[in-house]
C-alpha positions in Angstrom: 45.1 37.9 128.5 43.4 34.7 129.4 42.4 32.6 126.4 39.0 32.0 125.6 37.1 28.8 126.2 37.3 28.2 122.6 41.1 28.1 122.4 41.5 26.1 125.5 39.4 23.8 124.1 41.7 23.6 121.1 44.3 23.4 123.2 43.5 20.6 124.9 40.7 18.7 123.4 42.5 16.3 120.5 39.4 14.3 119.9 37.6 17.1 118.8 38.7 18.0 114.9 38.6 21.7 114.2 37.9 23.4 110.8 38.4 27.0 109.9 34.5 27.6 110.2 34.5 26.4 114.0 37.0 29.3 114.9 34.8 32.4 113.2 35.2 35.6 115.7 38.3 34.2 117.2 40.7 34.1 114.3 42.9 36.8 115.5 43.4 35.2 119.2 43.8 32.1 117.5 46.7 33.7 114.9 48.6 34.7 118.1 48.8 31.5 119.6 51.2 29.2 118.6 49.1 26.3 118.1 46.2 28.1 116.9 48.8 30.1 114.1 49.9 26.7 112.8 46.1 25.3 112.7 45.4 28.1 110.5 48.5 28.2 108.3 48.0 24.7 107.3 44.1 24.8 106.9 44.7 28.1 104.7 46.7 25.7 102.2 43.6 23.7 101.1 41.0 26.4 102.2 37.5 27.2 100.0 36.9 30.7 99.1 34.4 31.5 101.5 36.7 30.0 104.5 39.5 32.2 103.6 37.6 35.2 102.9 36.2 34.4 106.4 39.8 34.5 107.8 40.7 37.4 106.0 37.9 39.4 107.3 39.1 39.0 110.7 42.7 39.3 110.3 42.8 42.6 107.8 41.6 44.9 110.4 44.3 43.5 112.9 47.0 43.3 110.3 49.5 45.4 111.8 49.2 43.9 115.0 49.7 40.4 113.6 52.4 41.1 111.2 55.0 42.1 114.7 53.7 39.2 116.5 55.9 36.2 117.1 53.1 33.7 116.0 50.4 35.9 114.1 53.3 36.9 111.1 53.0 33.4 109.7 49.3 34.1 109.0 50.0 36.9 107.5 52.8 35.3 105.3 50.6 32.7 104.3 47.9 35.4 102.8 50.6 36.5 100.7 51.5 33.0 99.6 47.9 31.8 99.2 45.5 34.5 99.5 43.7 36.3 96.3 45.0 39.2 94.1 42.6 41.2 96.3 43.7 40.1 99.2 47.4 40.5 98.8 46.5 44.2 97.7 45.0 45.1 100.6 47.4 43.3 102.9 50.2 45.2 100.7 48.5 48.5 101.7 48.0 47.8 104.8 52.2 48.2 105.2 52.2 51.9 103.9 53.3 54.0 106.3 54.7 51.4 108.3 57.4 49.8 106.2 60.6 51.4 108.1 59.4 50.2 111.5 58.6 46.5 109.9 61.8 46.1 108.8 63.8 47.0 111.6 61.3 44.5 113.7 62.4 40.9 114.4 58.8 39.5 113.0 57.9 42.5 110.6 61.0 42.0 108.7 59.9 38.6 107.3 56.2 39.7 106.4 57.8 42.8 104.5 60.2 40.2 102.5 57.5 37.7 102.0 55.7 40.7 100.6 58.0 42.0 98.1 58.1 38.5 96.7 54.4 38.9 95.4 53.1 42.6 95.6 52.5 44.4 92.7 55.3 46.6 91.0 53.2 49.6 92.1 53.1 48.8 95.6 57.0 47.7 95.6 57.2 51.3 94.6 55.5 52.9 97.6 57.3 50.0 100.0 60.8 51.0 98.8 60.3 54.8 98.6 59.6 54.7 102.6 63.1 53.5 103.0 64.7 56.6 101.4 67.1 57.9 104.0 67.2 54.9 106.1 68.8 52.6 103.9 72.2 52.6 105.8 70.1 52.3 108.8 68.6 49.2 107.2 71.9 47.2 106.2 73.7 47.8 109.4 70.6 46.6 111.1 69.9 42.3 112.1 66.6 42.4 110.8 66.7 45.3 107.9 69.4 44.3 106.2 67.6 40.8 104.9 64.7 43.5 103.8 67.4 45.6 101.8 68.7 42.1 100.2 65.1 41.3 99.0 64.5 45.0 97.8 67.6 44.1 95.2 66.4 40.8 94.4 62.6 41.1 93.7 62.5 45.3 92.7 62.8 46.5 89.4 66.4 48.1 89.3 65.3 51.7 88.4 63.3 51.6 91.7 65.9 50.8 93.7 69.1 52.8 92.0 68.6 55.0 95.0 70.2 52.2 97.3 72.8 51.6 95.0 73.7 55.4 94.7 73.7 55.8 98.5 76.8 53.2 98.9 79.1 55.3 96.9 82.3 56.0 98.5 81.0 53.3 101.8 81.6 50.1 99.8 84.8 49.5 101.9 82.9 49.9 104.8 79.8 47.8 103.7 82.0 45.0 102.2 83.8 44.7 105.9 80.3 44.6 107.6 78.8 41.8 108.6 75.4 42.4 107.1 76.6 44.9 104.6 78.7 42.2 103.1 75.8 40.2 102.2 73.8 43.1 100.6 76.7 43.9 98.2 77.2 40.3 97.5 73.2 40.3 96.7 74.2 43.8 94.4 76.7 41.9 92.2 74.1 39.2 91.6 70.9 41.4 91.0 71.9 44.6 89.5 73.5 43.3 86.3 73.8 46.7 84.1 77.0 47.9 83.9 76.0 51.4 85.3 74.5 50.1 88.4 77.6 47.6 89.0 80.4 49.2 87.5 80.8 52.1 90.4 80.5 49.3 93.1 83.1 47.2 91.6 85.5 50.2 90.9 85.3 50.9 94.8 85.7 47.2 95.6 88.7 46.6 93.4 90.4 49.7 94.8 90.4 48.0 98.5 91.3 44.5 96.9 94.2 43.9 99.3 92.8 45.2 102.0 89.4 43.1 101.8 91.0 40.0 101.4 92.2 40.0 104.9 88.9 41.1 106.4 86.7 38.3 107.7 83.5 39.6 106.0 85.2 41.4 103.1 87.1 38.3 101.8 83.5 36.8 101.1 83.0 39.7 98.8 86.3 39.2 96.8 85.7 35.4 96.5 82.0 36.4 95.1 83.9 38.5 92.6 86.5 35.6 91.6 83.4 33.1 91.3 80.8 35.0 89.4 82.3 37.9 88.2 83.3 39.0 84.7 86.7 38.1 83.4 88.6 41.7 83.3 87.6 42.0 87.1 89.1 38.7 88.3 92.1 39.6 86.4 92.1 42.7 88.3 92.2 40.9 91.5 94.6 38.4 90.6 97.0 41.2 89.1 96.5 43.2 92.5 97.2 40.2 94.7 100.5 40.1 93.2 103.6 39.7 95.3 101.2 39.2 98.2 100.2 35.3 97.6 102.5 33.7 100.2 101.4 36.5 103.0 97.8 36.0 102.1 97.9 32.1 102.0 98.8 32.4 105.9 96.0 34.5 106.7 92.8 32.9 107.6 90.7 34.7 105.7 93.2 35.7 102.4 93.7 32.1 102.1 90.2 31.4 100.9 90.9 34.0 98.6 94.0 32.5 97.2 92.4 29.1 96.7 89.9 30.8 94.4 92.6 33.0 92.4 94.1 29.3 91.5 91.1 28.0 90.9 89.3 30.9 88.4 92.5 32.3 87.1 94.1 31.3 83.8 97.4 29.5 83.1 99.9 32.5 83.1 98.5 33.9 86.2 97.9 30.3 87.5 101.6 29.7 87.3 102.5 33.6 88.5 100.3 32.2 91.8 102.1 29.0 92.3 105.5 30.4 91.6 104.8 32.8 94.8 103.2 30.1 97.0 105.8 26.8 96.2 108.6 28.6 94.9 111.0 26.8 92.0 113.2 23.7 91.6 116.1 26.0 92.9 114.3 27.5 96.1 111.2 25.9 97.4 111.4 28.1 100.1 107.9 29.3 100.3 106.6 25.5 100.1 108.3 24.9 103.0 106.8 27.9 105.0 103.2 26.9 103.4 103.5 23.4 104.6 104.2 24.2 108.3 101.6 27.0 108.3 97.8 26.5 110.0 96.3 27.9 106.8 99.0 27.3 104.1 99.0 23.8 104.3 95.3 23.9 102.7 95.9 26.3 99.9 98.8 23.8 98.6 96.2 21.4 99.1 93.4 23.1 97.3 96.0 23.9 94.4 96.9 20.2 93.8 93.0 19.8 93.2 93.1 22.6 90.7 96.1 22.5 88.6 97.2 20.2 85.3 99.2 17.2 85.7 102.2 18.6 84.8 102.1 21.2 87.7 100.8 18.9 90.3 103.6 16.7 89.6 105.9 19.3 89.6 104.8 20.4 93.5 104.4 17.0 94.5 108.0 16.0 93.6 108.9 19.4 95.4 107.1 18.2 98.7 108.7 14.7 98.8 111.8 16.4 98.9 111.0 17.8 102.3 109.0 14.9 103.7 111.7 14.0 106.1 112.1 17.8 108.3 108.8 18.0 107.9 107.5 15.2 109.8 107.5 17.0 112.9 105.5 19.9 112.1 101.7 19.6 113.4 100.0 21.2 110.2 102.4 19.6 107.5 101.1 16.0 108.6 97.8 16.4 106.2 99.8 17.0 103.4 102.2 14.4 103.9 99.7 11.8 104.2 97.8 12.9 101.0 100.9 12.8 99.0 102.1 9.5 100.5 98.3 8.2 99.6 98.6 9.3 96.0 102.1 7.5 96.0 100.0 4.1 97.0 97.3 4.7 94.6 100.0 5.1 91.5 101.5 2.0 92.7 104.8 3.6 94.1 105.8 4.9 90.7 108.4 7.6 90.9 
């Protein structure tokens, strides 16, 4: 519909300074306008109790309509941030019965996420219960997945155990999904009790070799290598034994190899280096790595994360092959680096 004359004036009359009191009776209309919404958001941050009460009384009956509105949703979010306990409780109740719908809606999903940060545990319990039976639908939805992530971050573990239980037998398909991979990472970060994590990890580790080569799965495996427990890191490093050279030349696997080198203990690191570099007698792995668009980066990362003795060994092998390597596009980076280091140490060696 047409904007009211008040909203028209607000948009066009820059000289008049509006207060919240001035828009009484027009709060919902202003909330659904780009500039009106921004005005209300800014004013709510330092509003008096009367002002915020007046605004709330008008938006509360229309809360649902505002939650799914491109500009209105921000006003609702502001109340979750700056409202009184009572106002937050009332807005929390306004979500009841609509949680699934809002979670899948582009603006509503933001309101649900904000609510999960501040509502009472009792209300959180009601909210998540409305997602029972639809968790997978949410996880694989571009809006819903953010809500599931927020549940895992903000809701007590016992209330969301059903989410984790529902992933049983589906961890591989989730970890290799563009949104599912994020949800699995949130579980690894926030559900720290072994009984919650272990079933997820067992499935993840069973599919390590496939996941490291997957465009989404590789992030989940990297997450375990960076943040996981020592025994789980070890399992991954051992499972990839014999595949490091091939993985280093894979767009996604190469990132995982870098993390394996960075986060494994010395014996395992030596095993990996031998697979991707070779030995004094046979350094054909190193030659194929240097020629490869991903492999050459892995070698550079290895040089960053090994001790001086191992570094000197690898640099010595690289130097032996500089002449025949110069003609390969991807070798140039690593040759330039080795030669630069040479100049730095004054050409010694």
